[in-house]
N, C-alpha and C positions, 0 to 999 in steps of 0.2 A: 421553369427556372431560368433566370436571366443569364445572358452570356457572361456578365461580370461575376455573378454568383457562381456560375459553373467553373469559371477559370480559377476562382479562389479555392473551390473544392478540389480541383485537380492539383493545384499547388500544395494544399494541405495533405492530400493523399500521397503525393510524391515525397513530401517531407517525412511522413510516417513510415513509408515502405521502401523508399529508395528506388522505386520502379519508374520507368520512362513515361513521358507525357502521354503518348498514344495509348499505352496499356491502362494507364490511370483513367483516362477519359472514357475508354471502352468499359472499364469496370463500373464507373459511375453511371454510364448510360444503361448498363445492364441491371443496375440495382437502384434505379430511380433517385440517384444522387445521394444515397445513404452511405456515409463513409465507412461505418463499421461493417456493413454487409459487403462493401467493395473490398475491404481488407481481406475478409474471409474468401471472397471470390478469387482474388489474386493469389492467395495462399493455396487454394484448391487447384489452381492452374499451374502451381509450381513456380510462379513468377516472383512471388514475395515470400520471404522467410519471416518467421516470428522474430521480433527484436524489441529492445527496450523503447525504441521510438514510438511504438504503437500504444504506449501508455499515454493517453490523451490528457495533456496537461494544459489547461487554458486559464489558470488563475494563480495569483500569488498570495502571499500572506505568511502566517507563522503557525508552527506547532509548539504548544506550551505544555509542560508537565509540572504538576505540583504534587509534592509528597509530604506525608506526615505519619509517623509511627507505622511504617510499612503499608500504609494505604496510599494509593496512587490514582491520579486523574490525568487525562491527556485530552486536550482540545485542539481542533484546527479552526483557525479564524482566517477568512480570506479577504484579500484586497485585490484591486485590479492591477496594481503595479508593485514592483520591488521597492520603489522609492517610498511609497506609503508604508510598506511592511517594515521599513527601517526608521520610520518616523517615531520619535520618542513618545509622543502622545499615544500613538497607536500601540506601541510596545507596552507602555504602562497599562493601557486599557486591557490588552490581551492577558497580561500577567494577573491583573485583578480578577478577570473572569475565570482564569485558570484556578485560582484559589477558591472561588465560588463553586466551580465545578466539583472540586473535592468535597465541599460541604454538602452538595446536592447530588452526590454519587453519580455524576455524569449524565443526569437526566436533563435533556435540553429544555423541555418546557419549564422545569423548576429553575434552571439557570437563568433563563430569559426573564422570569418573573422575580428573581432575587434582587435585593437592593444593594447598590454599590455604595461607596463612601460618600458620593454626592447626594445620597438619599433618593436617587432615582433608580428605577428598575434597569436591568441590563438592556432590555428591549428599548426603552425610551432613551437611554444613554447612547445606544447604538444609532438611533435616528439622529441624535444631536451630533454625533461624531461624523456621520455621513454628510450632514449639512455643512459642517465645518471644513472637512477635508475635501469634499467634492468627488469622492469615489464611492462606488458600491462596496459595502463591507458586510460580510456575512459570517455568523457563527455556524459553521457547517456541521460539525460532529463532535461528540465527546464520549469518552469511555471511563470506566472506573474499575479498579480491582482492589478488593479489601484484603485485610491481613489474615483472614481466617484460614488456618491450616496450610499456609504457604509462605515462602520467602519471595518477595517481589523486587524486581530490578527495572531500571530504566536506562535508556541511551538516547542522546540527542546528537544528530549529525548536522553539520553546517551551522554550528551554534553562533548566535549573536551574543549570548551570555548563558549562564548556567540554566539548563532546562528550557531554553528557548532557541528554536532553530527551524530548519526547513523539513526535517524528517525526525520523527520520534518513535520510540519503541517502548512498550511495557511488556514485561515478562513475569510470569508467575510459576514458581517451581515448588513441588512438594518433595520433602526429603526428611530422613531420620537424622541427618547430620545437623551440626550447628551451622548457623548462617555464615560464620566466618569461613567454614570449610567449603561452602558452595559459592562464596562471593566472587571468586575469580571466574569460574566457569559460567556463572549467571551473567556476568558482564560480557563475557566473550560470546555467549549465545545471543544476547541482545544485539551485539554488533553484527553477528552472523545474519540475524533477521533483517537488520537495516540494510545490509549489503546485498542480500539475495532475494528478498521479498517473497518468502514462501506463502503459499495459499492456505496451508493447513499443517498441523503437527504431523499427521501421517495420512495414509490413503483413506482411512475411515472418515476423515474430516473433510475430504474433497467433495464438492458439489457434484452430484451425478450428472447434472446438465452440462457442467464444464467438461467432464470426461467424455460425454456423448458427443459434444460439439467438436472437441479436439480429435476424437477418433474419426469422425466424419471428414474433417479437414485433411487428416493424414491419408485416409483411404482414397479420397478424391485426388489428392496430389499424386499418389502412387499410380493411380489409373491413368492420369493425364501424362505421366512421365513415360508411359509405355511398358511398365513392368508386367511380367507374366502374371496373369490372374491367379495362377496356382500358388504363387508365393506372396501375393499382396497381403493376405490376412496375417501371415507369419511376420512379415516386415512391419506391418501396422501394429501388431502386438508389441514388438520390440521398441518401436518409436513411442508408443503410448506409455510403456513402462519407463522410458527415459523421461518423458514429460512428468510422470508421477514422481519419479525420484528428484527431478529438478525443482519441483514445486511443493514437496513435503519436507518440512524441516529436518526430521530425523533421518531421512534418506539422502539429504544433500551432502555434497562434498564439504568437508570442514575447511573453511577459507584459510585457516592458518596452517593446515597440513592436508592438501587435497587428496592424498592417498587414503585418508580416513574419511568415514562418514560421521555425521554429527552423533548418531546413535552409538558409534564405536567409542567416541571420546567420552560420552556420558557413562558408558559401561565401565571404561577403564578408570574413571574418576570416582564412581560410586562405591566400588569395593563391596563390602557386605551390606552397606546402607543404600537404600534406593534413592535415586534422583529421577523425578518424573516431571516432565513439562506439563503443567496444568492448562495454561492458556497463554496466548500472546496477542498483542495488537500492534499494528504498524500504520502510522499516518505519515504520508508524504504530501506536502502542500500541493494542492491542485490536482492530485492524481485521480483520474476517472471523471473529471469534469468535462 
């Protein structure tokens, strides 16, 4: 790895973790320059704490939602800069693809082969737009939720216009109530998801590999902090349970009233009729790239 490349990686790791130059350089040296492994290394050493900066965001673009008759689709389309993301031609292009995504139930291959108003496929139109704008543009992902046995809701944050922004959420709720009776809580839960980025609805939905990795990091951090080995397991269980609560929607603190959990608010709203979260999707531009 060249000295210039090494310096850039140290700089990036510092931005992500807030840790000093020397510790970042050592972490990268110990992990063959791998930033993700270096973050884990620093956390295990107790030098870095998990924080929102560790969400690796290296792309711009838009999230677009399209809805019709309780069917919803959401896409993320990436550009290299915010300048292009706000370009009117790019915006119109993204909105048209968003509508095609609904018609093709969020299946990327079908969307790319679908024909646009210019009679060209999305894939060919994408090539034309890249040539014209001069930036890499990529249709990254798409999802679809249908109207079967559910009430669906959406939320867009940092909106440039209706259903177009930098962060989008789709939420599907099952209930015996009428939609008007769950409209308010549906919109509020969608906003909760946007703000808190849960990984799953409840513990059963969490990836076992994520829990295993988090437990390993917590245990190593406690060992390196000098905690008595007799109490490490007990403390680790407590910390892991906090991680689970923070990252599962039903167990999160309700952002509008932190003394309550999301599941408590749902229970008080449902009364004799059930309200059950069926699924949700959250797209944030560039997240994880």
